[in-house]
N, C-alpha and C positions, 0 to 999 in steps of 0.2 A: 308575124312582127313582130313578140316578145325576142326572137331571135335576134331581128335587127336592131333590137333596144338592148338589149345582152352587147352584142357586137361594138355597139358605139359606146359605149359605158366603159366597157373593160380598153378601148382604144383611150377614151379620154383619160381615164386613167393610167394608159402608159406613156401617155405624153406627157401629164404631171410626171410622174415618176421621173422620166425623162430628164425634163427639166428642173425637178428636183438635185438630181446626180449631176446635170450640168452647172450649178450653180454651185454644188458641194466641190465641183473640179475646181470651179471658177477662186470661189475661196480658196480653196489648199493653194492654188496658183501664186495668188497673189500677196500668201502668208511665204511661202517660200521664199516669192522674191524679191517682198520685204525684207525677208531674215535675211537672204543672199546681199542685198545692200549695206544693212548694216553691219554686217559680217566685214566685205569688204574694207568700211570708210574705217570702222575701229582698226582692222589691221594698216589699213595705211598710215591713220593719223599716230597710231603706237610707232610703226616702223619709222617714220619721219622724227618723232620723239625720239628714240630709241637714237639715231643718227645724227641728232643735233647734240641729243648729249654728247656722242662720242669726240662728237666735233668739237667741242666746248671742252673736252676732257683733252682729247689731243692738244690743242693751243694752248691752254692753261700751262703756262711755267710755273712750276716751282722751287723755293730756294729751301733749302738744310740750314735749318738754325739751332742755335744749343740753348739747355737752360737749363737754370739750377734748382734740382727738389729739394724740397726740404722732407728727409725721412722721418714718417711717425708710425708710432704704436702699430703692429700688423704690418707694415709696410713689407714688400717685397719686389726684388728686380719685377718679376711677372706681373705682377701686379700695376706696378709704374707701368712697364711697357705694353701693358693692356690698356690703362688710359691715355697712353700716348700714341697708341698703334693708328696707322692710316695703312690706305691704299697702295704706297708707296713701299712699304715691305712685305714681301713674301707671306710670315708670318708673325705671330708674336716671339714667336723665338729667335727670331734673324734679328728683331730689334732688341728682344734681353741681350741676344748674344753682343750686338754693338754695345750696348750700356755699360756690361762687363767688362768689354776691353777700354775701352774708354776710361772710365776710372780705375783700370786697373784694378777689377776686384778678381777673389780667389774663383775659380773653375765654379765654385757652388753658387755665385751672384750674392755673398752674403753681404746686408748691410746694416747697416745700428740706428736705431734711435737718436735723433737729434743733429744727427750730420748730416751735408747736401752733397745731391751727386747730380752729374751733367748727364743730361737728356737728349737725344736729339728730333727735332721733329720738324715737321715741313709744313708750308705754307705759302700759298699766292701770293700774300704779301708782300713788300718790298718792306721790310725794317729799318731805320736807318739807328746807327751809333746806339740801337740798346735804346732810347726814348722811347720806340711806337709800341 
């Protein structure tokens, strides 16, 4: 009788352990599934946002304008170029070189306090007669 009782108790224990293992596996599967779905949704939303931004950038028309900049103490062509830098130029050096050429500066790009220089910039806005 003790043997039969012990056998049933072990059987119940094994069934309970098996039930716990299955429950644990189920929880892990649910967690993995939820994580995968969340990851896919995030990836799709991010991809769509990047595609939309690329489309906007491709369809936006930029116009090149020129402005006069008053040279202040401590200014350099490089500092001014850096402040007017946009993605229309490959590098700040390219913009600085253009500023030097437009203003017929020496090869060093020497500018002097109190003078004005012409600086190109790009804008998607259409400006009329320089009053906008």
